[in-house]
C-alpha positions, 0 to 999 in steps of 0.5 A: 526146611524149604518147601517142608510146609512152612507157608501154611504153618505160618498162616494157620497159626494167625488164626490163634488169639495169642499169635501174631505171624508177620505179613512178610514171611521170610525178612531173613534178617538174621542171617542178610548181612552175613550171607550176602544182602543180594541173595534174598528177595525181598530182604530185610537188611535194617534193624528198625524196618525188621522191628516194625513188622511186629508192630500191633495195636493188639498184645500177643504172647508170641510174634513170629516169622518164618525164614526158612533158610535160618535152618540152613545157615545156623552159625548166623541165625543161632547168634543174631537169635540170640542178640536180637530176640528174648532169651526164652524165644521157641524155635519151629523146625519143619523138616521134609524128606530131603529127597523130595524137598530138593527137587520140590526146591528146584521146581519151586525156582524152575516156575519163580526164579529166572536164574534157574537154567539148569536141568535138576541133574546139571543143578545137582552138580552145580549147586554149590559152585554157583552159589559160591561163585555168584554174590546174588545167587539165592541160597535157595538153589543150594538143592543139597546143602539145605537137606542135610538137616542133621547137624543144622537141627543139633545146633538149634537143639544144643543152645535152645534145648526144649524150646525147639519143636520139631515137625515132620512134612509127613505127620503134617500132610496126613494129620494137620489138625494133630500137628496144629495142637501139638504146636499150640501144647508147645506153646501153651497156648489154648488148642483152638479149631483152625481152618486149615482149608485153604492151600498155601504155595501149591506146586505141581505145576512149571511153564511150559517154557523159559520165556513164559516164566520170564515174562509173567514173573518177574515185573517188566514193562508191559506187565506194567502197561497192562495195569493201566489198560486193565486198572480192574484187579479182578479182570486182571487175575481173571485173564492171568488165571486163564493164561496161565492154564494155557501156559503151563504143565504138570511137573515131572516125575523125578527120574529113578537115577536121581532119586538114588543119587539123591538117597545115596548122597543123604544116607549118612545125614538121614542115619544121624537126624534119626538118632538124634530125633529118636525117630526111625526114617528109613523110609525116606530112602527105601 
């Protein structure tokens, strides 16, 4: 699920000699044609381009990618996994408290997606409507649907059986090394020491206003001009970091009212997931 630690889990196993992970983390090739080719940023839609992502000079036991929306669209993802990938494919699923995930997903779009102009309350109410009405709207804005895990996870478990490995974000945060060791056991490769000091896709901030976001995030003529005037990449990065410091603020907290609304929305699904995984999850809504 998006905003569940998948970027770090994509990058950390790269340190294992038996594992290759694609440079492009989220090609979403296995669902793009079905959900709409305009919806995913940097979507890979051609089979030959998808295959090239996995071209290597070295042999690996595993080659992987980490498209987070496969989980949210099991009806398409599973069909195409069976069509294009090896029959003994391994499926790794990461899950985060759907209440926290929904808000983190919204804040991510508030940082990086110029099409997100709603308050969280408005986005909560309109997430499905705008997705289905706008053919270029990213599924990342389906804040509620993405967190309905029970049927999604069950679909993968029913098809791929013991080749499905579920990681909980809480466990990952509390003991990342243990989670990586369990992952290596699942893949039947040697446990190795992994450097987990580098953090990936760190949140906790938003732009002070939409103008700043819409200037910094998309490519535009002024940014292109600055690249010409300042050809030194290190100088540009230094300026960018310092400008970002004065252009951003800490993220606001999720309101008590919205937390209650989300808890009520997900209550039944969390109960079903708890039974499916045989794991207590009451703390997600307590």
